[in-house]
N, CA, C and O atoms as a GROMACS GRO file, in nm:
protein
  360
    1MET      N    1  13.816   5.145  24.753
    1MET     CA    2  13.853   5.221  24.871
    1MET      C    3  13.997   5.191  24.910
    1MET      O    4  14.071   5.281  24.952
    2GLU      N    5  14.036   5.065  24.897
    2GLU     CA    6  14.173   5.027  24.934
    2GLU      C    7  14.276   5.097  24.846
    2GLU      O    8  14.381   5.138  24.896
    3ALA      N    9  14.247   5.110  24.717
    3ALA     CA   10  14.341   5.177  24.626
    3ALA      C   11  14.355   5.325  24.663
    3ALA      O   12  14.465   5.380  24.660
    4MET      N   13  14.244   5.388  24.697
    4MET     CA   14  14.249   5.528  24.736
    4MET      C   15  14.331   5.546  24.864
    4MET      O   16  14.415   5.635  24.871
    5MET      N   17  14.306   5.462  24.963
    5MET     CA   18  14.378   5.474  25.089
    5MET      C   19  14.527   5.444  25.071
    5MET      O   20  14.611   5.509  25.133
    6ALA      N   21  14.560   5.348  24.987
    6ALA     CA   22  14.700   5.318  24.962
    6ALA      C   23  14.769   5.436  24.894
    6ALA      O   24  14.883   5.469  24.927
    7ALA      N   25  14.701   5.500  24.801
    7ALA     CA   26  14.758   5.616  24.734
    7ALA      C   27  14.778   5.732  24.832
    7ALA      O   28  14.878   5.802  24.826
    8ILE      N   29  14.682   5.750  24.923
    8ILE     CA   30  14.696   5.855  25.024
    8ILE      C   31  14.815   5.826  25.113
    8ILE      O   32  14.897   5.914  25.139
    9ARG      N   33  14.825   5.702  25.160
    9ARG     CA   34  14.940   5.665  25.245
    9ARG      C   35  15.073   5.688  25.174
    9ARG      O   36  15.172   5.725  25.236
   10GLY      N   37  15.074   5.667  25.043
   10GLY     CA   38  15.195   5.687  24.965
   10GLY      C   39  15.218   5.831  24.923
   10GLY      O   40  15.320   5.863  24.861
   11GLY      N   41  15.125   5.919  24.958
   11GLY     CA   42  15.140   6.060  24.924
   11GLY      C   43  15.106   6.093  24.780
   11GLY      O   44  15.136   6.202  24.732
   12ASP      N   45  15.043   6.000  24.709
   12ASP     CA   46  15.004   6.022  24.569
   12ASP      C   47  14.857   6.065  24.567
   12ASP      O   48  14.768   5.984  24.542
   13TYR      N   49  14.836   6.193  24.593
   13TYR     CA   50  14.699   6.244  24.607
   13TYR      C   51  14.625   6.249  24.474
   13TYR      O   52  14.502   6.238  24.472
   14ALA      N   53  14.697   6.266  24.364
   14ALA     CA   54  14.631   6.264  24.233
   14ALA      C   55  14.575   6.124  24.205
   14ALA      O   56  14.464   6.111  24.154
   15ALA      N   57  14.652   6.021  24.236
   15ALA     CA   58  14.604   5.883  24.218
   15ALA      C   59  14.488   5.854  24.312
   15ALA      O   60  14.393   5.785  24.275
   16ALA      N   61  14.496   5.905  24.433
   16ALA     CA   62  14.386   5.887  24.528
   16ALA      C   63  14.259   5.953  24.477
   16ALA      O   64  14.150   5.899  24.492
   17HIS      N   65  14.275   6.071  24.416
   17HIS     CA   66  14.159   6.141  24.358
   17HIS      C   67  14.097   6.058  24.247
   17HIS      O   68  13.974   6.046  24.239
   18GLN      N   69  14.179   6.001  24.161
   18GLN     CA   70  14.128   5.915  24.054
   18GLN      C   71  14.058   5.792  24.111
   18GLN      O   72  13.952   5.753  24.063
   19ALA      N   73  14.117   5.732  24.212
   19ALA     CA   74  14.058   5.613  24.274
   19ALA      C   75  13.924   5.645  24.340
   19ALA      O   76  13.832   5.565  24.336
   20LEU      N   77  13.915   5.763  24.400
   20LEU     CA   78  13.789   5.805  24.463
   20LEU      C   79  13.675   5.803  24.362
   20LEU      O   80  13.564   5.762  24.395
   21HIS      N   81  13.702   5.847  24.241
   21HIS     CA   82  13.596   5.856  24.140
   21HIS      C   83  13.561   5.721  24.079
   21HIS      O   84  13.474   5.711  23.994
   22GLN      N   85  13.630   5.617  24.123
   22GLN     CA   86  13.596   5.481  24.081
   22GLN      C   87  13.503   5.413  24.183
   22GLN      O   88  13.462   5.298  24.163
   23LEU      N   89  13.472   5.484  24.290
   23LEU     CA   90  13.388   5.427  24.397
   23LEU      C   91  13.244   5.477  24.382
   23LEU      O   92  13.214   5.591  24.417
   24PRO      N   93  13.156   5.395  24.330
   24PRO     CA   94  13.018   5.440  24.305
   24PRO      C   95  12.935   5.458  24.431
   24PRO      O   96  12.834   5.529  24.429
   25GLU      N   97  12.976   5.397  24.541
   25GLU     CA   98  12.892   5.398  24.661
   25GLU      C   99  12.910   5.520  24.749
   25GLU      O  100  12.844   5.531  24.852
   26VAL      N  101  12.997   5.613  24.712
   26VAL     CA  102  13.024   5.730  24.796
   26VAL      C  103  12.917   5.836  24.772
   26VAL      O  104  12.886   5.870  24.658
   27ASP      N  105  12.861   5.888  24.882
   27ASP     CA  106  12.763   5.996  24.875
   27ASP      C  107  12.822   6.115  24.799
   27ASP      O  108  12.938   6.148  24.819
   28PRO      N  109  12.744   6.179  24.712
   28PRO     CA  110  12.797   6.289  24.630
   28PRO      C  111  12.858   6.405  24.711
   28PRO      O  112  12.961   6.459  24.671
   29ALA      N  113  12.798   6.442  24.821
   29ALA     CA  114  12.853   6.552  24.902
   29ALA      C  115  12.984   6.510  24.967
   29ALA      O  116  13.079   6.589  24.974
   30ILE      N  117  12.989   6.388  25.014
   30ILE     CA  118  13.113   6.337  25.074
   30ILE      C  119  13.221   6.325  24.968
   30ILE      O  120  13.337   6.359  24.992
   31ARG      N  121  13.183   6.276  24.850
   31ARG     CA  122  13.278   6.266  24.739
   31ARG      C  123  13.335   6.403  24.705
   31ARG      O  124  13.456   6.417  24.683
   32ALA      N  125  13.250   6.504  24.700
   32ALA     CA  126  13.296   6.640  24.667
   32ALA      C  127  13.396   6.690  24.771
   32ALA      O  128  13.498   6.748  24.736
   33GLY      N  129  13.365   6.668  24.898
   33GLY     CA  130  13.455   6.714  25.004
   33GLY      C  131  13.590   6.645  24.998
   33GLY      O  132  13.694   6.710  25.005
   34ILE      N  133  13.587   6.513  24.987
   34ILE     CA  134  13.713   6.437  24.979
   34ILE      C  135  13.789   6.474  24.853
   34ILE      O  136  13.911   6.493  24.856
   35SER      N  137  13.717   6.485  24.742
   35SER     CA  138  13.779   6.520  24.615
   35SER      C  139  13.850   6.654  24.626
   35SER      O  140  13.964   6.669  24.579
   36ALA      N  141  13.785   6.752  24.686
   36ALA     CA  142  13.844   6.885  24.700
   36ALA      C  143  13.971   6.881  24.784
   36ALA      O  144  14.070   6.945  24.750
   37PHE      N  145  13.969   6.806  24.893
   37PHE     CA  146  14.089   6.796  24.976
   37PHE      C  147  14.203   6.730  24.900
   37PHE      O  148  14.318   6.774  24.908
   38LEU      N  149  14.172   6.624  24.826
   38LEU     CA  150  14.277   6.557  24.749
   38LEU      C  151  14.332   6.647  24.639
   38LEU      O  152  14.452   6.648  24.613
   39LEU      N  153  14.245   6.724  24.576
   39LEU     CA  154  14.291   6.819  24.475
   39LEU      C  155  14.379   6.926  24.538
   39LEU      O  156  14.483   6.963  24.483
   40ALA      N  157  14.338   6.975  24.654
   40ALA     CA  158  14.418   7.077  24.724
   40ALA      C  159  14.554   7.022  24.762
   40ALA      O  160  14.656   7.090  24.748
   41LEU      N  161  14.558   6.900  24.811
   41LEU     CA  162  14.685   6.837  24.848
   41LEU      C  163  14.772   6.814  24.725
   41LEU      O  164  14.894   6.801  24.737
   42SER      N  165  14.710   6.807  24.608
   42SER     CA  166  14.784   6.795  24.482
   42SER      C  167  14.816   6.932  24.424
   42SER      O  168  14.868   6.942  24.312
   43GLU      N  169  14.787   7.036  24.500
   43GLU     CA  170  14.810   7.176  24.461
   43GLU      C  171  14.728   7.216  24.339
   43GLU      O  172  14.770   7.298  24.258
   44ARG      N  173  14.610   7.156  24.326
   44ARG     CA  174  14.515   7.191  24.220
   44ARG      C  175  14.401   7.268  24.286
   44ARG      O  176  14.286   7.224  24.289
   45PHE      N  177  14.436   7.384  24.337
   45PHE     CA  178  14.345   7.461  24.422
   45PHE      C  179  14.223   7.514  24.346
   45PHE      O  180  14.112   7.512  24.399
   46ASP      N  181  14.243   7.562  24.225
   46ASP     CA  182  14.129   7.615  24.149
   46ASP      C  183  14.023   7.508  24.126
   46ASP      O  184  13.904   7.532  24.140
   47GLU      N  185  14.070   7.388  24.091
   47GLU     CA  186  13.977   7.277  24.070
   47GLU      C  187  13.907   7.240  24.201
   47GLU      O  188  13.787   7.213  24.202
   48ALA      N  189  13.982   7.240  24.309
   48ALA     CA  190  13.924   7.207  24.440
   48ALA      C  191  13.814   7.305  24.477
   48ALA      O  192  13.706   7.266  24.522
   49GLU      N  193  13.842   7.434  24.459
   49GLU     CA  194  13.742   7.535  24.493
   49GLU      C  195  13.619   7.522  24.404
   49GLU      O  196  13.506   7.542  24.450
   50GLN      N  197  13.639   7.490  24.276
   50GLN     CA  198  13.525   7.473  24.184
   50GLN      C  199  13.439   7.354  24.226
   50GLN      O  200  13.316   7.363  24.223
   51VAL      N  201  13.501   7.244  24.264
   51VAL     CA  202  13.426   7.127  24.311
   51VAL      C  203  13.338   7.166  24.429
   51VAL      O  204  13.221   7.126  24.437
   52LEU      N  205  13.395   7.242  24.522
   52LEU     CA  206  13.320   7.281  24.641
   52LEU      C  207  13.209   7.381  24.610
   52LEU      O  208  13.102   7.375  24.670
   53ARG      N  209  13.234   7.472  24.516
   53ARG     CA  210  13.128   7.566  24.476
   53ARG      C  211  13.013   7.488  24.412
   53ARG      O  212  12.896   7.512  24.443
   54ASP      N  213  13.048   7.396  24.322
   54ASP     CA  214  12.944   7.316  24.255
   54ASP      C  215  12.862   7.236  24.354
   54ASP      O  216  12.741   7.219  24.337
   55ALA      N  217  12.927   7.186  24.459
   55ALA     CA  218  12.859   7.103  24.560
   55ALA      C  219  12.797   7.188  24.671
   55ALA      O  220  12.731   7.136  24.761
   56GLN      N  221  12.817   7.319  24.663
   56GLN     CA  222  12.764   7.413  24.763
   56GLN      C  223  12.813   7.377  24.904
   56GLN      O  224  12.734   7.356  24.996
   57LEU      N  225  12.945   7.370  24.917
   57LEU     CA  226  13.009   7.339  25.045
   57LEU      C  227  13.102   7.455  25.084
   57LEU      O  228  13.224   7.438  25.083
   58PRO      N  229  13.045   7.572  25.117
   58PRO     CA  230  13.128   7.690  25.143
   58PRO      C  231  13.220   7.676  25.263
   58PRO      O  232  13.328   7.736  25.264
   59ALA      N  233  13.183   7.601  25.363
   59ALA     CA  234  13.270   7.586  25.480
   59ALA      C  235  13.400   7.516  25.441
   59ALA      O  236  13.506   7.549  25.495
   60LEU      N  237  13.393   7.422  25.350
   60LEU     CA  238  13.513   7.353  25.306
   60LEU      C  239  13.597   7.441  25.213
   60LEU      O  240  13.718   7.424  25.205
   61GLU      N  241  13.532   7.535  25.143
   61GLU     CA  242  13.606   7.628  25.059
   61GLU      C  243  13.704   7.709  25.143
   61GLU      O  244  13.816   7.737  25.099
   62VAL      N  245  13.664   7.745  25.263
   62VAL     CA  246  13.751   7.821  25.353
   62VAL      C  247  13.876   7.740  25.384
   62VAL      O  248  13.987   7.794  25.389
   63ILE      N  249  13.860   7.612  25.406
   63ILE     CA  250  13.974   7.525  25.439
   63ILE      C  251  14.068   7.515  25.319
   63ILE      O  252  14.190   7.522  25.336
   64VAL      N  253  14.014   7.499  25.200
   64VAL     CA  254  14.097   7.488  25.080
   64VAL      C  255  14.171   7.620  25.055
   64VAL      O  256  14.289   7.619  25.021
   65ARG      N  257  14.104   7.734  25.072
   65ARG     CA  258  14.172   7.863  25.056
   65ARG      C  259  14.283   7.877  25.160
   65ARG      O  260  14.391   7.928  25.129
   66GLY      N  261  14.258   7.831  25.281
   66GLY     CA  262  14.359   7.836  25.385
   66GLY      C  263  14.480   7.750  25.350
   66GLY      O  264  14.594   7.788  25.378
   67GLU      N  265  14.456   7.634  25.291
   67GLU     CA  266  14.567   7.547  25.250
   67GLU      C  267  14.649   7.613  25.140
   67GLU      O  268  14.772   7.603  25.139
   68ARG      N  269  14.581   7.680  25.047
   68ARG     CA  270  14.653   7.751  24.940
   68ARG      C  271  14.742   7.859  25.001
   68ARG      O  272  14.857   7.875  24.961
   69GLN      N  273  14.689   7.933  25.098
   69GLN     CA  274  14.767   8.039  25.162
   69GLN      C  275  14.880   7.982  25.247
   69GLN      O  276  14.990   8.038  25.250
   70ARG      N  277  14.854   7.872  25.315
   70ARG     CA  278  14.958   7.810  25.396
   70ARG      C  279  15.075   7.769  25.307
   70ARG      O  280  15.191   7.790  25.344
   71LEU      N  281  15.045   7.711  25.192
   71LEU     CA  282  15.150   7.669  25.101
   71LEU      C  283  15.228   7.790  25.050
   71LEU      O  284  15.351   7.785  25.040
   72ALA      N  285  15.158   7.898  25.018
   72ALA     CA  286  15.227   8.019  24.971
   72ALA      C  287  15.320   8.073  25.078
   72ALA      O  288  15.432   8.114  25.048
   73ARG      N  289  15.275   8.074  25.203
   73ARG     CA  290  15.359   8.123  25.313
   73ARG      C  291  15.477   8.029  25.337
   73ARG      O  292  15.586   8.074  25.372
   74TRP      N  293  15.456   7.901  25.320
   74TRP     CA  294  15.563   7.803  25.341
   74TRP      C  295  15.673   7.824  25.237
   74TRP      O  296  15.792   7.817  25.270
   75ARG      N  297  15.633   7.849  25.114
   75ARG     CA  298  15.730   7.864  25.006
   75ARG      C  299  15.795   8.002  25.005
   75ARG      O  300  15.911   8.016  24.964
   76ASP      N  301  15.721   8.104  25.049
   76ASP     CA  302  15.772   8.240  25.043
   76ASP      C  303  15.734   8.313  25.171
   76ASP      O  304  15.622   8.363  25.183
   77PRO      N  305  15.826   8.320  25.267
   77PRO     CA  306  15.795   8.386  25.394
   77PRO      C  307  15.747   8.530  25.377
   77PRO      O  308  15.676   8.582  25.463
   78ALA      N  309  15.786   8.596  25.268
   78ALA     CA  310  15.740   8.733  25.244
   78ALA      C  311  15.590   8.736  25.214
   78ALA      O  312  15.526   8.840  25.226
   79ALA      N  313  15.534   8.622  25.174
   79ALA     CA  314  15.391   8.615  25.145
   79ALA      C  315  15.308   8.607  25.272
   79ALA      O  316  15.184   8.610  25.267
   80ASP      N  317  15.374   8.598  25.385
   80ASP     CA  318  15.302   8.584  25.512
   80ASP      C  319  15.244   8.718  25.555
   80ASP      O  320  15.309   8.799  25.621
   81ARG      N  321  15.121   8.739  25.516
   81ARG     CA  322  15.049   8.862  25.551
   81ARG      C  323  14.932   8.831  25.646
   81ARG      O  324  14.842   8.912  25.663
   82GLY      N  325  14.937   8.714  25.707
   82GLY     CA  326  14.829   8.674  25.795
   82GLY      C  327  14.733   8.582  25.723
   82GLY      O  328  14.737   8.569  25.601
   83LEU      N  329  14.650   8.520  25.798
   83LEU     CA  330  14.553   8.426  25.742
   83LEU      C  331  14.424   8.499  25.711
   83LEU      O  332  14.348   8.534  25.801
   84SER      N  333  14.400   8.521  25.581
   84SER     CA  334  14.277   8.588  25.542
   84SER      C  335  14.169   8.490  25.501
   84SER      O  336  14.056   8.531  25.474
   85ALA      N  337  14.200   8.362  25.497
   85ALA     CA  338  14.101   8.262  25.457
   85ALA      C  339  14.022   8.220  25.580
   85ALA      O  340  14.038   8.109  25.632
   86THR      N  341  13.940   8.310  25.625
   86THR     CA  342  13.856   8.282  25.740
   86THR      C  343  13.713   8.317  25.707
   86THR      O  344  13.686   8.391  25.613
   87ALA      N  345  13.625   8.264  25.783
   87ALA     CA  346  13.483   8.295  25.767
   87ALA      C  347  13.422   8.312  25.906
   87ALA      O  348  13.458   8.242  26.000
   88GLU      N  349  13.332   8.405  25.915
   88GLU     CA  350  13.266   8.429  26.043
   88GLU      C  351  13.170   8.315  26.072
   88GLU      O  352  13.094   8.273  25.985
   89ILE      N  353  13.174   8.267  26.194
   89ILE     CA  354  13.082   8.161  26.234
   89ILE      C  355  12.969   8.223  26.312
   89ILE      O  356  12.991   8.295  26.410
   90ALA      N  357  12.849   8.195  26.269
   90ALA     CA  358  12.731   8.255  26.334
   90ALA      C  359  12.705   8.197  26.470
   90ALA      O  360  12.610   8.237  26.537
   0.00000   0.00000   0.00000
């Protein structure tokens, strides 16, 4: 856990992702959620979305899609067409 947190503090999200998978005591659903966020922060969005689909965590998929869109808008202001990564809450 310490290696993962140190990597996060240092901004090395790929290393944090690798360290996360060395922790056997993490609940699988929690691991999937954290893994997806770390992948998204590493700009590995397709992998992040796949992890969340496999773990059946659709609410977190919305967040990862939103991060992908935020990054696109940050890099290219012309890409700013509004936030379409939303989901209706019942």
